Every structure is written in structure tokens, then in C-alpha cells.
LUMGULUM-178325 format. One line per 3 residues: number of its first residue (from 1); for each residue x, y, z of C-alpha. Coordinates in steps of 0.05 Angstrom, whole numbers, always signed. Each point is the difference from the previous one (the first is absolute). Example, Ala and Ser with C-alpha at 12.3 -4.5 7.8 and 13.67 -1.06 7.14 Angstrom:
1) +246,-90,+156  +27,+69,-13
// end
This chain:
1) +198,-13,+306  -5,-73,-18  -45,-53,-31
4) -54,-26,+45  +13,-66,+35  -52,-49,+29
7) +17,+23,+71  -24,+71,-18  -72,-20,-11
10) -27,+21,+68  +39,+65,-1  -21,+14,-72
13) -73,-9,+20  +11,+49,+58  +32,+50,-48
16) -59,-5,-48  -50,+9,+57  +39,+61,+26
19) +0,+31,-70  -75,-13,-8  -13,+39,+65
22) +51,+54,-12  -18,+23,-70  -58,+4,-47
25) +47,-11,-59  +2,-75,+9  -58,-38,-33
28) -29,-37,+60  -36,+25,+61  +29,-32,+63
31) -60,-45,+10  +7,-28,-71  +70,-27,+10
34) +0,-76,+7  +37,-18,+64  +18,-71,-19
37) +76,-8,+2  -8,-67,-36  -39,+32,-58
40) +50,+57,-5  +58,-50,+0  -34,-39,-56
43) -12,+64,-40  +73,+21,+8  +26,-68,-21
46) -47,-3,-60  +20,+70,-22  +74,-16,+5
49) -11,-66,-37  -24,+40,-60  +61,+44,+1
52) -26,+60,+39  +40,+43,+48  -13,+18,+72
55) +50,+45,+34  -4,+21,+73  +36,+53,+40
58) +20,-21,+70  +24,+54,+49  +28,-53,+47
61) -62,-3,+43  -57,-7,-49  -19,+5,-73
64) -11,+73,-20  -13,-5,-74  -9,-45,-60
67) -5,-2,-76  -36,-56,-35  +6,-10,-75
70) -51,-51,-24  +23,-28,-66  -52,-18,-52
73) -13,-75,+5  -23,-10,-71  +48,-1,-60
76) -29,+61,-34  +12,+44,+62  +60,-36,+32
79) +43,+60,-20  -38,+47,+46  -8,+8,+75
82) -50,+38,+43  +30,+38,+58  -26,+12,+71
85) +43,+38,+49  -9,+22,+72  +46,+35,+50
88) -19,+17,+71  -6,+75,+14  +55,-5,+53
91) +48,-26,-54  -21,+47,-56  +44,+55,-27
94) +64,-40,+8  +9,-22,-72  -27,-70,+12
97) -50,+4,-57  +55,+20,-48  +42,-60,+23
100) -58,-47,-10  -12,+25,-70  +73,-4,-19
103) +0,-73,+23  -64,-10,-39  +34,+25,-63
106) +58,-49,+9  -48,-57,+11  -41,+19,-61
109) +60,+3,-46  +27,-66,+26  -67,-34,-9
112) -20,+25,-70  -54,+46,+28  -10,+57,-50
115) -61,+33,+32  -13,+21,+71  -68,+28,+17
118) -39,+27,+59  -58,+44,+20  +3,+59,+46
121) -55,+45,+28  +0,+68,-32  +5,+32,+69
124) +64,-39,+18  +49,+52,-25  +59,-27,+40
127) -5,-69,-31  -10,+31,-69  +64,+40,+7
130) +39,-62,+19  -29,-41,-57  +15,+56,-50
133) +72,+6,+26  +8,-75,-10  -22,+5,-73
136) -74,-16,+4  -47,+39,-46  -74,+12,+6
139) -37,-41,-53  -71,+18,+18  -52,+13,+53
142) -41,-54,+34  -63,+42,+14  -41,-15,+62
145) +49,-55,+17  -6,+4,+76  -61,+15,+43
148) +23,+26,+67  -26,+48,+53  -64,+9,-39
151) +29,+20,-67  +35,-28,-62  +74,+8,-11
154) +36,-4,-66  +66,-37,-8  +55,+8,-50
157) +25,-60,-40  +76,+6,+0  +51,-44,-35
160) +74,-5,-16  +24,-37,-61  +71,-24,-12
// end
């Protein structure tokens, strides 16, 4: 596990595309993912410029997971960060999610982040268990948040405060 570097951009895009195809738990459908490496590189640089975090997991051959913590850009919310995480199915169940969240906690404490937040589909019980183990609490329900496969899906708002 390490911070993303500019040379990772192409591999990071491939990881995101793979996750989009592999699971319904990511936000985008595969055809919605922008394939511009230059745009992704600009987005990553802009995010990091504002003090956000982007960790990747490299198995030696390719990227197999990531955690992005997008810090609030405005002064009133600069203490908070919104989390997105994805791990390929082939790499799941090996404790990688827990490692990412432990590193996230260290980063948050070192950067005066006092609130971490995310949303998770109510049907994603595996992710909910991980988030709960890592100290996240359900704060509410985002009703009809996602429309997928012909029906609406609720999400939980979850957060961890330090």
C-alpha cells in the first residue's frame, strides 16, 4: 500500500474500469467512466493539491485496490473527508480494506481531519461490517439514492469522528 504517483494514472484507470465491471457497488457503470488519462491525472493532482489522500495497493503486477479520501476544499468543511474505496474481488478477504482504513486514520489524525464520511448501499453487508469494525457509525438513510436494475436502492450515510 502506498500513495499514488503520477506513473500510476493508467493503471489506476484500469483498476477503476475493472471495478466498474466487476461489482454493482461502485457508483459508475462501465460506459460512464471517462477514459481520458490526462483528465484523470489532472483530477488526481487537483485533489492532492487540496490535501486529499489517494492510496493504492499494488500486488507487484497491477493495482488491486484503492482508497480515496477527498478533503473538503472550503474552510467550513476542511476538517472532513469523503471516502471512496474499491478492492478487486481477487484481492478481497485478505485484510487489505482494514489496512487501507488504518492508514486513513493515521492520515486523518496527522492532517487535522476530524470527520470521515462515506455512503454504502444497504445491501453491501461486507463493506458495512468493515466500516463498522473501523469505527464508522450509521448516521442515516439516503432513501432512493441509487436507481439500478429497474429499482431504487437505499444507502446508509456512515461517518467516523475523532
